[in-house]
C-alpha positions, 0 to 999 in steps of 0.5 A: 720267116714263113716256116716260123709262122707255120710252126707257131700256129701248131705250137702250144707254148704257154698253154695248159692241157688237161688229159683224162685217161692219161696213164696209157695208150692214146691218152699217154701219147697225146699228153707226151705229144702236147708237152713236146709242142710246148704245153704244160700237162695235167695228167689224170687217171682213175688208177692213181698209182698207174698215172703217177708211174706214167708221169715218169715218162715225161721230159718235164714231170706233169701235174698228176691227179687221180680222177674218176670221171664217173664222179661229177663231184670229183671233177668239180673238186679238181677244177677248184683244186688246180691253179687255173682253168686249163686252156685245153681239155682232152677227154680221152678216158674210155672203156669197152665191154664186148658181148652180144646184146642178149648177154649185155647186163645192166652193169655192162651197159652202165660201166661203158656209158658212165665213163665214155659218155657221162664222164666226158659230159661232166668234164665238158660241163665243168671245164668248158663252162669255165672256158666259156666264162673266160672267153677262150679254150679248146676241147678235143674229145676222143671218139671212135669210128664206131660212133659212125659205123658198125665194124665187122667182127666187132658188132657185139659192142652195142654199149661202146658204139652207142657211147661214141655216137653220143660223143659225136652229138655232145661235141657238135652241140657244145661246139654250137653252144660255145662258139661265140664264147671263144671255145672250140669243141672238136673230136678225133675218131680213131679207127683200129689202133695198136693198144692194150684194148685191141691186143685182147682180141684173137689174132684172126680178128685183128688180121681181118680188121687190118685186111678191111682197112684200106691202108692195110694196118692198124694205126699207132697212138702217135698218129692219133696224138698228132691229129689231137695236137692239130685240133688243140692248136691255132692251126685249126682256129676256124674248126669247131664241131668237127669229128676228124676220122683217123681210121686208115680209110676204113669208113670209106668202104 
C-alpha cells in the first residue's frame, strides 16, 4: 500500500503536458518520460517536419503542432486550437550562439533572447494565465546553470547566460504571482548535458568541462527529464519558485 501511494504522487495519469522544443534532445526525452508517467503529450517545435518525425518515437503518438515561440500570436492561436488548456507546460525551446561580446551582433543577441526569454515568457503568459483562471496547473521552465555562473571555456556566450538568468527571475516572479491561483512555477537548470549542442564544441573543451564537474561526466537527457517529472508531479506539491540545479555538482566549486 505504501509504495502505491508514493508511486501515485509521481504519476501524471490523467494530465496533459505541452512541451516546446520537443523534437530532439532534452525536450524530446522530457516528453517521452512524461508520457511514460501517464501524461497525454502535446509536442511542439519550430520545424514541423522534424517534430512530426519525433512523434514516431512515442509508444502512444502525441498531438503534434508546429510552433515558433518567438511569435506570440502563434502561441495564442495554439491555445485556442487545442481542446483544453494543458495541465503541465514545459518551456524547453532554446538556442545558443557563442561569440566574444565584441563580435556578438544585434542579430545574434536577439536570436537568443527572442527564443530563450521572450518565447518562454509568451508561453507562460498565455498558458499560465489560463491555468490561473482554471485554478490549477504546473509550469516547468528549462533554464541552465549558466543563469547562475559563468562556466570556464564557455565565457563567450553573453546572450545565452543573460537569457537563462532572465528565466530564473521569470520563474520566481510568476511563482509568487500565481501561487494562490493554484499554479506552481519551477525550473530545472541543467549543467553540461550530452546533446547536439555540446557535441559542437572541440573535444578538448568537452574534456575540460567534464574534468571540472565533480561527478566527472556529462549528464544525460533522461536525468534532466526525471527532475522535470518530479516538479511536474504532485510529489512536489509544496514546491514553487525553485530552480533545481542538475549539474553534477559543477556549481559547488
